[in-house]
C-alpha positions in Angstrom: 0.0 0.0 0.0 1.2 3.5 -0.8 1.1 5.4 2.5 0.7 8.7 0.6 -2.4 7.3 -1.1 -3.9 4.1 0.2 -6.1 3.8 -2.9 -3.2 4.0 -5.3 -2.4 0.9 -7.4 0.6 -1.2 -6.3 4.0 0.1 -7.4 5.4 -1.7 -10.5 9.0 -1.0 -9.4 10.7 -1.1 -6.0 14.0 0.7 -5.5 16.2 0.0 -2.5 18.2 2.8 -1.1 20.6 1.7 1.7 22.9 4.7 1.5 20.9 7.8 0.4 22.4 11.3 0.1 21.4 14.9 -0.2 23.2 16.1 -3.4 24.5 19.6 -2.8 25.3 20.9 -6.4 27.3 24.1 -6.9 27.9 25.6 -10.3 31.2 27.5 -10.9 32.4 29.1 -14.2 36.0 27.8 -14.4 36.8 25.9 -11.2 40.2 26.9 -9.7 41.7 24.6 -7.1 43.3 26.3 -4.1 41.7 29.6 -4.9 38.5 31.5 -4.0 35.7 30.6 -6.4 32.5 32.5 -6.8 29.6 30.2 -7.3 26.9 30.9 -9.9 24.2 29.0 -8.1 23.5 26.1 -5.9 20.9 23.5 -5.5 20.1 20.8 -3.0 18.3 17.6 -4.2 17.3 14.4 -2.5 19.5 11.8 -4.0 21.2 8.4 -3.8 21.2 6.1 -6.8 18.0 4.3 -6.0 16.1 7.5 -5.3 17.4 8.9 -8.5 16.0 5.9 -10.4 12.6 6.2 -8.7 12.5 9.9 -9.5 13.2 9.4 -13.2 10.7 6.5 -13.4 8.0 8.7 -11.8 8.7 11.4 -14.4 8.1 8.8 -17.1 4.8 7.8 -15.5 6.0 4.5 -14.0 4.7 3.9 -10.4 7.6 3.3 -8.0 8.2 2.7 -4.3 11.4 3.3 -2.3 12.5 1.4 0.7 15.7 1.6 2.7 16.9 4.2 5.2 16.8 8.0 5.7 18.4 10.1 8.4 15.7 11.4 10.7 17.2 14.9 11.0 17.0 15.9 7.3 14.4 13.6 5.9 12.1 16.4 4.9 13.6 17.0 1.5 13.3 13.3 0.6 9.7 13.2 1.8 8.9 16.3 -0.2 10.3 14.7 -3.4 8.3 11.5 -2.8 5.1 13.4 -2.2 5.6 15.6 -5.2 6.3 12.7 -7.6 3.9 10.3 -5.9 6.6 7.8 -5.0 5.6 5.5 -2.3 7.8 6.0 0.7 8.6 2.9 2.8 11.9 4.1 4.3 13.1 3.3 7.8 14.2 6.4 9.8 17.6 6.3 11.5 18.8 8.7 14.1 21.0 11.5 12.8 21.6 13.0 9.3 21.5 11.5 5.9 24.9 12.1 4.3 25.5 15.2 2.2 27.4 14.8 -1.1 28.8 17.9 -2.8 29.0 18.2 -6.6 31.1 21.0 -8.2 29.9 21.6 -11.7 32.2 23.6 -13.9 30.1 25.3 -16.6 33.2 26.1 -18.6 34.8 22.7 -18.9 31.6 20.7 -18.5 33.2 18.6 -15.8 31.7 17.6 -12.5 33.8 17.0 -9.3 32.2 14.7 -6.7 32.9 14.9 -3.0 31.0 11.9 -1.6 30.8 11.0 2.1 30.7 7.3 3.1 27.4 7.4 4.9 26.5 6.6 8.5 28.6 4.1 10.4 26.2 1.3 11.3 26.7 -1.0 14.3 26.1 -4.7 13.6 22.8 -4.6 15.4 21.6 -1.5 13.5 22.7 -3.0 10.2 20.8 -6.3 10.9 17.7 -4.4 12.0 17.7 -2.2 8.9 18.1 -5.1 6.6 15.3 -6.9 8.3 13.1 -3.8 8.0 13.8 -3.6 4.3 13.1 -7.3 3.8 9.7 -6.9 5.5 8.9 -4.0 3.3 9.9 -6.0 0.2 7.6 -8.9 1.2 4.6 -6.5 1.3 5.5 -4.5 -1.8 6.4 -7.5 -4.0 2.8 -8.5 -4.3 2.4 -6.0 -7.2 6.0 -5.2 -8.3 7.7 -6.6 -11.4 11.2 -5.2 -10.8 13.4 -4.5 -7.9 16.3 -2.0 -8.3 19.3 -2.6 -6.1 21.7 0.3 -6.7 24.3 2.4 -4.9 26.9 1.9 -2.3 26.4 0.3 1.1 26.9 2.3 4.3 29.8 1.3 6.5 28.8 -1.6 8.7 26.3 -3.0 6.3 27.2 -6.6 5.3 28.7 -6.8 1.8 26.2 -9.5 0.9 23.1 -7.4 1.7 22.2 -7.0 -2.0 22.6 -10.7 -2.5 20.1 -11.3 0.3 17.6 -8.8 -1.1 17.9 -10.2 -4.6 17.1 -13.7 -3.4 14.1 -12.5 -1.6 12.9 -10.6 -4.7 13.4 -13.7 -6.9 11.5 -15.9 -4.4 8.5 -13.6 -5.0 8.8 -13.8 -8.8 10.3 -10.3 -9.3 13.2 -9.5 -11.6 16.3 -7.6 -10.3 18.5 -5.0 -11.8 21.8 -4.4 -10.0 23.9 -1.3 -10.1 26.7 -1.2 -7.6 30.4 -2.0 -7.4 33.2 -3.8 -5.5 32.3 -6.6 -3.1 28.5 -5.9 -3.1 28.5 -6.4 -6.9 30.6 -9.5 -6.9 28.5 -11.2 -4.1 25.1 -10.2 -5.5 26.1 -11.7 -8.9 25.8 -15.1 -7.2 22.1 -14.4 -6.6 21.5 -14.2 -10.4 20.2 -10.6 -11.1 18.5 -10.3 -14.5 20.4 -7.1 -15.4 23.6 -5.4 -14.2 24.8 -2.0 -15.2 28.5 -1.4 -14.3 30.4 1.4 -15.8 33.7 0.6 -17.5 35.7 1.1 -14.3 33.4 -1.1 -12.2 33.5 -3.8 -14.7 37.3 -3.7 -14.8 37.4 -3.9 -11.0 35.0 -6.9 -11.1 37.0 -9.0 -13.5 40.3 -7.9 -12.1 42.0 -6.6 -15.2 42.2 -3.4 -17.2 39.6 -3.0 -20.0 41.1 -0.4 -22.2 39.3 -1.1 -25.4 35.7 -1.7 -26.5 36.6 -5.3 -27.5 38.0 -6.0 -24.0 34.8 -4.6 -22.4 32.6 -6.8 -24.6 34.7 -9.9 -23.9 34.4 -9.2 -20.1 30.6 -8.7 -20.4 30.2 -11.9 -22.5 32.2 -13.8 -19.9 29.7 -12.7 -17.3 26.8 -13.7 -19.5 28.3 -17.2 -19.9 29.3 -17.8 -16.3 27.4 -19.4 -13.4 24.2 -17.6 -12.1 24.5 -15.3 -15.2 22.5 -12.2 -15.8 20.4 -12.0 -18.9 21.7 -8.5 -19.8 24.9 -6.6 -19.1 24.9 -2.9 -19.8 28.2 -1.1 -19.6 27.9 2.7 -19.4 30.8 4.5 -21.1 30.2 8.1 -20.2 30.7 10.3 -23.3 31.2 7.2 -25.5 27.6 5.9 -24.9 26.9 2.4 -23.7 27.2 -1.3 -24.6 24.1 -3.5 -24.4 25.0 -7.2 -24.2 22.9 -10.4 -24.2 24.0 -13.9 -25.1 22.6 -13.3 -28.6 23.4 -9.7 -29.3 25.9 -7.0 -28.7 25.0 -3.3 -29.4 26.7 0.0 -29.0 24.3 2.9 -28.3 26.0 6.2 -29.3 25.5 9.4 -27.2 23.2 12.1 -28.1 24.6 15.7 -28.6 22.9 17.5 -25.8 23.9 20.5 -23.7 25.3 19.0 -20.5 24.2 20.7 -17.3 25.3 18.0 -14.9 26.5 14.4 -15.3 25.4 13.5 -11.8 22.7 10.8 -11.9 23.1 10.0 -15.6 23.8 6.4 -14.9 20.8 6.2 -12.6 18.6 7.6 -15.3 19.9 4.9 -17.7 18.9 2.2 -15.1 15.4 3.8 -15.0 15.3 3.7 -18.8 16.3 0.0 -18.8 13.5 -0.8 -16.4 10.9 1.3 -18.3 11.9 -0.5 -21.5 11.5 -3.9 -19.9 8.1 -3.0 -18.6 7.1 -2.2 -22.2 8.7 -5.5 -23.5 10.9 -3.6 -25.9 13.5 -5.4 -28.1 17.2 -4.8 -27.2 17.7 -2.0 -29.9 14.7 -0.1 -28.6 15.8 -0.7 -25.0 19.2 0.8 -25.8 17.6 3.8 -27.4 15.2 4.5 -24.5 17.8 4.0 -21.8 20.2 6.3 -23.7 17.4 8.9 -24.1 16.7 8.8 -20.3 20.4 9.4 -19.6 20.7 12.2 -22.2 17.6 13.9 -20.8 18.9 13.8 -17.3 22.2 15.4 -18.5 20.4 18.6 -19.4 19.1 19.1 -15.8 20.4 19.5 -12.3 19.0 16.8 -10.1 17.3 13.4 -10.9 14.6 14.8 -13.3 13.4 14.1 -16.8 11.4 16.2 -19.3 7.8 15.0 -20.2 7.7 11.4 -21.6 6.9 12.4 -25.1 10.1 14.4 -25.2 12.1 11.5 -23.9 10.6 9.2 -26.5 11.4 11.7 -29.3 15.0 11.7 -28.1 15.0 7.9 -28.1 14.1 7.8 -31.8 17.3 9.9 -32.5 19.7 7.5 -30.8 22.0 5.7 -33.2 22.7 2.0 -32.3 25.4 -0.1 -33.9 25.4 -3.9 -34.0 28.7 -5.5 -33.0 29.7 -8.7 -34.6 
């Protein structure tokens, strides 16, 4: 049930946010390290990868729910976002503040510098209680959901296999899982067999333990994952300004980036995850999936915060995405 509207239909997508953040974005024209910089403007947005995914899905008209944790002392901005976008809020409140991440956006170079805090230090008892709370919310929400999104880092003290535990619970209820994390949580959750994973090139290289300097090396690493034990059905490798690779056992595609005016790169990968889920809810073929996910990401690049333009504009962008087939 959606606590904001008990008569609302069940959410089709559940996103799990174990390490949310308030994204404090500051725009500077020509960032100079070690000097006084005069900011052009600033903006504070409720963030964290899973919240960004839910926000973009809501903008596209897909009903979403969020479960996980928020700091009690600054939960209001998150709750305002959920209410404004009709995202069902099932987050557990912890004492203290949600972490604050600072993003320095240089409007001259187009580069973004991230200063990300690790998150609250959880005691073993607090971590176990939080995970149990999330599992209980999942059990209730999974009656109507088709996809569970597990994305973002884990706060210090949370067991590295937390995403693996959540993925198995989702699968037991018949839901599909998309995984977007890195390091040990990614490696351990792969054993639970998520349907999709979306590493960037650096996360994939870390996972396989070798440098992946070429497109061919990235494809080979992705295909190795597709043919291993407990394999995902789809591997999407985001390449930043080079687009993204979309790999299944049968196909390999390269979606090329769209030429858009970049306002901020923060959350572009999360928007791509939202686009992947939206495409699967519409049962799109891989080419159309690559186009829609790329359009989500490109649309987000033009905005500060995890927001998209109206769905018809996103779909129009999707039709412009060039996709190459890789032999």
